[in-house]
C-alpha positions as CSV (number, residue, x, y, z in Angstrom):
1,M,104.1,91.3,93.2
2,R,101.4,92.4,90.9
3,D,102.2,92.7,87.2
4,G,105.9,92.7,88.2
5,V,105.5,95.7,90.4
6,S,106.2,95.5,94.1
7,L,104.1,97.3,96.8
8,G,106.9,99.8,97.5
9,K,107.2,100.7,93.8
10,A,103.4,101.1,93.4
11,L,103.3,103.4,96.4
12,L,106.3,105.5,95.2
13,R,104.7,105.8,91.8
14,G,101.5,106.9,93.5
15,L,103.4,109.4,95.6
16,N,104.8,110.9,92.4
17,R,101.2,111.0,91.1
18,K,102.0,108.6,88.3
19,C,100.2,105.5,87.2
20,P,101.0,102.7,89.7
21,C,101.1,100.1,86.9
22,C,103.5,101.7,84.4
23,G,104.8,104.8,86.2
24,R,105.0,106.7,82.9
25,A,101.9,108.8,82.7
26,S,100.1,111.0,85.2
27,A,97.3,109.3,87.2
28,F,95.6,112.7,87.7
29,R,94.0,115.2,85.3
30,G,93.6,117.9,87.9
31,Y,94.3,118.6,91.5
32,L,92.5,115.4,92.8
33,K,90.6,113.9,89.8
34,V,91.9,110.5,88.8
35,V,92.0,109.8,85.1
36,D,89.6,107.2,83.7
37,A,92.4,105.1,82.2
38,C,96.2,105.5,82.1
39,P,97.1,107.1,78.7
40,A,100.3,105.0,78.5
41,C,99.2,101.5,79.6
42,Q,95.3,101.8,79.5
43,T,95.0,100.6,83.2
44,P,91.4,101.6,84.3
45,L,92.5,103.8,87.3
46,S,89.0,105.2,87.9
47,L,87.8,101.8,89.1
48,Y,89.9,102.0,92.2
49,P,88.1,103.8,95.2
50,T,90.1,106.7,96.4
51,D,87.3,108.8,97.8
52,D,87.6,109.2,101.6
53,G,90.6,107.2,102.7
54,P,93.2,109.8,101.6
55,A,91.4,112.6,103.4
56,Y,91.3,110.7,106.7
57,I,95.0,109.7,106.4
58,T,95.9,113.3,105.5
59,I,94.0,114.7,108.5
60,I,95.6,112.3,110.9
61,L,99.1,112.8,109.5
62,I,98.9,116.6,109.4
63,G,97.3,116.8,112.9
64,H,100.1,114.8,114.3
65,I,102.7,116.9,112.5
66,V,101.3,120.3,113.7
67,I,99.5,119.7,117.0
68,A,102.0,117.3,118.7
69,P,104.9,119.8,118.4
70,A,102.7,122.6,119.5
71,F,101.9,120.8,122.7
72,M,105.5,119.5,123.0
73,F,107.1,122.9,122.8
74,G,104.4,124.6,124.9
75,F,103.0,126.9,122.1
76,F,99.5,126.6,123.7
77,Y,100.7,128.3,126.9
78,A,103.2,130.8,125.4
79,Y,100.9,132.6,123.0
80,P,97.5,134.1,123.2
81,A,94.6,132.4,121.5
82,Q,94.1,135.4,119.1
83,V,97.5,134.5,117.6
84,L,97.7,130.8,118.0
85,V,94.3,129.8,116.5
86,P,94.7,131.5,113.2
87,V,98.3,130.4,112.8
88,L,97.6,126.8,113.6
89,V,94.4,126.7,111.5
90,G,96.2,128.3,108.6
91,G,99.2,126.0,108.9
92,I,97.0,122.9,109.1
93,G,95.0,124.0,106.1
94,A,98.0,124.8,104.0
95,L,99.7,121.6,104.8
96,T,96.6,119.5,104.2
97,L,96.1,121.0,100.8
98,L,99.7,120.5,99.9
99,A,99.9,116.8,101.0
100,L,96.4,115.6,99.9
101,P,97.2,114.9,96.2
102,F,100.3,113.0,97.1
103,I,98.7,110.9,99.7
104,K,95.7,110.3,97.3
105,G,98.3,109.0,94.7
106,A,99.8,106.6,97.3
107,F,96.4,105.4,98.2
108,L,95.7,104.8,94.5
109,G,98.8,102.8,94.2
110,L,97.8,100.7,97.3
111,M,94.3,100.1,95.9
112,W,95.8,99.1,92.5
113,Y,98.3,96.8,94.1
114,L,95.7,95.1,96.3
115,G,93.3,94.9,93.3
116,L,90.5,96.5,95.2
117,K,88.1,97.8,92.5
118,Q,84.7,99.3,93.3
119,A,81.7,97.5,92.1
120,R,79.9,99.0,89.1
């Protein structure tokens, strides 16, 4: 437990895009930009590195959600490439853009919980 907050609670607060420490204020000031400090509890959230990790996790997760069922149900053999490629690329792109802010929030919660700050 860190500051009385369990790992699960920190991850859930991050998934809700809230401050992992207090859970009251938003941890983001835009689509993916982390605030410098939480407006409610003044936790310096910009010190926690959330640059590339969320993108990798999102790509792996969405790839498994879209590509695995496409192979499982034989979509690659049932439809021509002129239909399949735009549909899969569009679906992967839309799901990635939808999931990325939430995964970045959970990643921020994990970094905060573990106390992994970037060196300045």
